[in-house]
VMD Tcl script that draws the C-alpha trace (Angstrom):
set ca {
  {0.00 0.00 0.00}
  {1.37 3.40 -0.96}
  {1.34 6.36 1.47}
  {-1.34 9.03 1.07}
  {-0.60 12.37 -0.59}
  {1.43 14.86 1.40}
  {-0.87 17.14 3.38}
  {-0.38 20.91 2.85}
  {-0.04 23.28 5.79}
  {-3.08 24.96 7.31}
  {-1.45 27.56 9.58}
  {-1.94 25.45 12.72}
  {1.22 26.84 14.34}
  {1.23 30.36 12.91}
  {3.84 32.53 14.66}
  {4.57 29.86 17.29}
  {8.19 29.47 18.40}
  {9.27 25.83 18.27}
  {12.44 24.06 19.47}
  {13.16 20.59 18.05}
  {16.01 18.26 19.04}
  {17.62 15.73 16.70}
  {16.15 17.65 13.76}
  {18.89 17.24 11.17}
  {18.53 14.77 8.32}
  {15.60 12.82 6.92}
  {14.10 11.31 10.07}
  {11.15 12.29 12.26}
  {12.90 15.35 13.69}
  {13.69 16.76 10.27}
  {10.16 16.05 9.08}
  {8.75 17.74 12.19}
  {10.84 20.85 11.57}
  {9.58 21.12 8.00}
  {5.96 20.47 9.00}
  {6.10 23.12 11.75}
  {7.49 25.64 9.28}
  {4.79 24.73 6.77}
  {2.25 25.37 9.52}
  {3.59 28.89 10.03}
  {5.96 28.42 12.99}
  {9.40 29.82 13.64}
  {11.72 26.93 14.36}
  {15.01 26.41 16.18}
  {16.50 23.08 15.13}
  {19.26 21.29 16.97}
  {21.26 18.13 16.56}
  {24.47 16.61 17.89}
  {25.76 16.19 14.31}
  {26.98 19.66 13.37}
  {27.59 19.01 9.67}
  {24.13 17.55 9.08}
  {22.60 20.30 11.18}
  {24.27 23.02 9.12}
  {23.08 21.42 5.89}
  {19.52 21.08 7.18}
  {19.43 24.66 8.45}
  {20.72 25.99 5.15}
  {18.07 24.09 3.22}
  {15.24 25.25 5.49}
  {16.46 28.86 5.52}
  {16.52 28.91 1.75}
  {12.94 27.62 1.56}
  {11.30 29.38 4.51}
  {13.55 32.39 5.21}
  {16.39 33.01 7.64}
  {14.06 35.00 9.92}
  {12.04 31.86 10.64}
  {14.86 29.32 11.05}
  {17.61 29.10 13.63}
  {19.98 26.29 14.55}
  {22.36 25.29 17.31}
  {24.31 22.09 17.86}
  {23.20 20.40 21.07}
  {24.16 17.16 22.79}
  {21.19 16.41 25.06}
  {23.46 14.55 27.50}
  {25.13 17.89 28.32}
  {23.07 20.16 30.60}
  {25.01 23.28 29.60}
  {24.29 22.67 25.93}
  {20.59 22.09 26.66}
  {20.43 25.36 28.59}
  {22.20 27.18 25.76}
  {19.69 25.79 23.25}
  {16.67 27.06 25.14}
  {18.35 30.38 25.92}
  {18.89 30.87 22.18}
  {15.24 30.07 21.52}
  {14.14 32.84 23.88}
  {16.78 35.23 22.54}
  {15.86 34.60 18.92}
  {12.07 34.35 19.16}
  {11.23 36.04 22.47}
  {9.47 32.95 23.86}
  {9.16 29.20 23.36}
  {5.67 27.94 22.58}
  {6.46 24.35 21.60}
  {9.27 21.93 22.45}
  {9.61 18.71 20.47}
  {11.92 16.27 22.25}
  {12.97 13.92 19.48}
  {16.53 12.96 20.44}
  {17.06 9.25 21.04}
  {19.53 6.46 20.48}
  {18.78 2.84 19.65}
  {20.90 -0.24 19.09}
  {20.63 -4.00 19.35}
  {22.23 -6.08 22.09}
  {21.03 -9.01 24.16}
  {20.98 -8.10 27.84}
  {23.24 -11.03 28.79}
  {26.03 -9.50 26.68}
  {25.16 -5.81 27.12}
  {27.75 -3.57 28.74}
  {27.04 -0.81 31.23}
  {28.22 1.68 28.62}
  {25.73 0.39 26.04}
  {22.89 0.53 28.55}
  {23.91 3.89 29.97}
  {24.36 5.70 26.66}
  {20.95 4.70 25.34}
  {19.29 5.72 28.61}
  {21.23 8.97 28.87}
  {20.32 10.20 25.40}
  {16.83 8.78 25.07}
  {15.39 9.18 28.57}
  {17.68 11.55 30.47}
  {18.00 13.80 27.41}
  {14.22 14.03 27.16}
  {14.07 14.86 30.87}
  {16.71 17.62 30.53}
  {14.93 19.21 27.59}
  {11.51 18.90 29.23}
  {12.86 20.54 32.38}
  {14.47 23.39 30.45}
  {11.31 24.03 28.44}
  {9.07 23.85 31.52}
  {11.06 26.50 33.36}
  {10.45 28.92 30.50}
  {6.85 27.89 29.87}
  {5.97 28.12 33.57}
  {6.90 31.81 33.53}
  {4.96 32.31 30.29}
  {1.91 30.52 31.67}
  {1.55 28.53 28.46}
  {3.32 26.07 26.21}
  {3.27 22.58 24.72}
  {5.83 19.78 24.92}
  {5.73 16.77 22.59}
  {8.00 13.83 23.34}
  {8.95 11.08 20.92}
  {8.34 7.70 22.54}
  {8.00 4.39 20.68}
  {5.68 1.41 20.55}
  {8.63 -0.57 21.86}
  {7.89 1.07 25.22}
  {4.78 -1.13 25.25}
  {5.85 -4.30 23.47}
  {8.72 -6.74 23.89}
  {11.46 -7.26 21.30}
  {14.69 -9.22 21.61}
  {17.85 -7.16 21.81}
  {15.99 -4.00 22.79}
  {16.00 -4.03 26.61}
  {17.86 -0.72 26.86}
  {15.84 1.10 24.20}
  {12.50 -0.31 25.41}
  {13.29 0.69 28.99}
  {14.24 4.19 27.86}
  {11.09 4.66 25.77}
  {8.85 3.28 28.51}
  {10.54 5.81 30.75}
  {9.71 8.59 28.26}
  {6.07 7.53 28.44}
  {6.08 7.62 32.25}
  {7.92 10.95 32.25}
  {5.29 12.35 29.89}
  {2.38 11.28 32.08}
  {3.85 12.44 35.40}
  {5.27 15.75 34.20}
  {1.97 16.53 32.46}
  {0.16 16.48 35.80}
  {2.72 18.85 37.28}
  {2.68 21.20 34.27}
  {-1.09 21.48 34.02}
  {-1.25 23.90 36.94}
  {0.65 26.51 34.95}
  {-1.10 25.96 31.64}
  {1.39 23.67 29.90}
  {0.43 20.48 28.07}
  {2.77 17.49 27.64}
  {2.03 14.56 25.33}
  {3.99 12.01 23.35}
  {3.86 10.28 20.00}
  {4.63 6.58 19.84}
  {5.68 5.51 16.33}
  {6.85 2.06 15.36}
  {8.46 2.03 11.94}
  {9.08 5.38 10.25}
  {11.49 4.74 7.41}
  {14.55 6.92 6.85}
  {18.11 6.29 5.59}
  {19.74 5.92 9.02}
  {17.25 3.23 10.07}
  {18.11 1.22 6.97}
  {21.79 1.36 7.91}
  {21.35 0.08 11.47}
  {18.49 -2.44 11.03}
  {18.58 -5.76 9.20}
  {16.46 -6.15 6.09}
  {14.76 -9.21 7.59}
  {13.66 -7.29 10.69}
  {12.43 -4.34 8.64}
  {10.39 -6.72 6.47}
  {8.93 -8.44 9.54}
  {7.97 -5.16 11.22}
  {6.46 -3.86 7.99}
  {4.31 -6.97 7.59}
  {2.97 -6.52 11.13}
  {1.61 -3.04 10.39}
  {-2.11 -2.78 9.64}
  {-1.47 -0.90 6.40}
  {1.25 -3.32 5.35}
  {3.81 -0.55 4.98}
  {6.10 1.59 7.11}
  {5.17 5.15 8.04}
  {6.70 8.10 6.26}
  {8.45 10.42 8.78}
  {6.06 13.22 7.80}
  {3.10 11.08 8.86}
  {4.51 10.98 12.39}
  {5.30 14.70 12.14}
  {1.63 15.36 11.33}
  {0.65 13.89 14.70}
  {3.35 15.95 16.42}
  {1.87 19.08 14.81}
  {-1.61 18.08 15.98}
  {-0.39 17.65 19.56}
  {1.46 20.98 19.37}
  {-1.58 22.81 18.02}
  {-4.73 24.15 19.63}
  {-6.67 21.24 18.13}
  {-5.43 19.11 21.05}
  {-6.12 21.76 23.72}
  {-7.73 19.30 26.17}
  {-5.11 16.57 25.79}
  {-2.27 16.15 28.24}
  {-0.36 13.18 29.63}
  {-1.31 11.10 26.59}
  {0.87 8.76 24.53}
  {-0.56 8.61 21.01}
  {0.36 5.55 18.97}
  {1.23 6.19 15.32}
  {1.10 2.49 14.54}
  {-1.11 -0.55 14.84}
  {1.60 -2.40 16.80}
  {0.62 -1.74 20.39}
  {1.82 -5.12 21.62}
}
mol new
graphics top color blue
foreach p $ca { graphics top sphere $p radius 0.5 }
foreach p [lrange $ca 0 end-1] q [lrange $ca 1 end] { graphics top cylinder $p $q radius 0.2 }
display resetview
């Protein structure tokens, strides 16, 4: 089954200031940056890969204008870099309306052979990085009295898969972080939700995942195909927009593979 036609923007995020982590390249973060810009937002993109980030920023600036696009390299395991990212967002745009926490790291290793370093790095980027960025955004949004945070979880936070103990634990942690922080943030007018995709195809995924596993996961999807990154980005935009004004603490699956 082929994907549906690309959906044009409808101004859902007009003049909103958005910060997105891991937004360089052709994955969900890059697709989210483009979708937010198409919906009228001003966007600060970040990534740990400076070369890819520079290329992505240049492309987006050319298409949407330098006044609407900013970029800064950020390693979400480094608190100083996270603080610098959000400080730049406020400096450049005057406020931060939306934070999309997309940074994460996967990998495959059976637990019996997994090292502490393998476990710790996946958890530090995927879960702790999401916590650091959520905390930084919340401190700004609390003073504003408004804002939206969208985290990128994964269906693997719900289901079991061999070789994914570290990644599954991290993504389940992102889900729990989303639910608990949402209750805290509600009192100052901030909503926090998460998307939970399964298989959104992009070049990096092809490099790190076996063809057999990709085929198996694709067959398990209800539509018999993988998601396009922009299809996940559409749900991120929905959660960031006023159309989801009464939703908080939710984890929205962008997949049929809940278990």
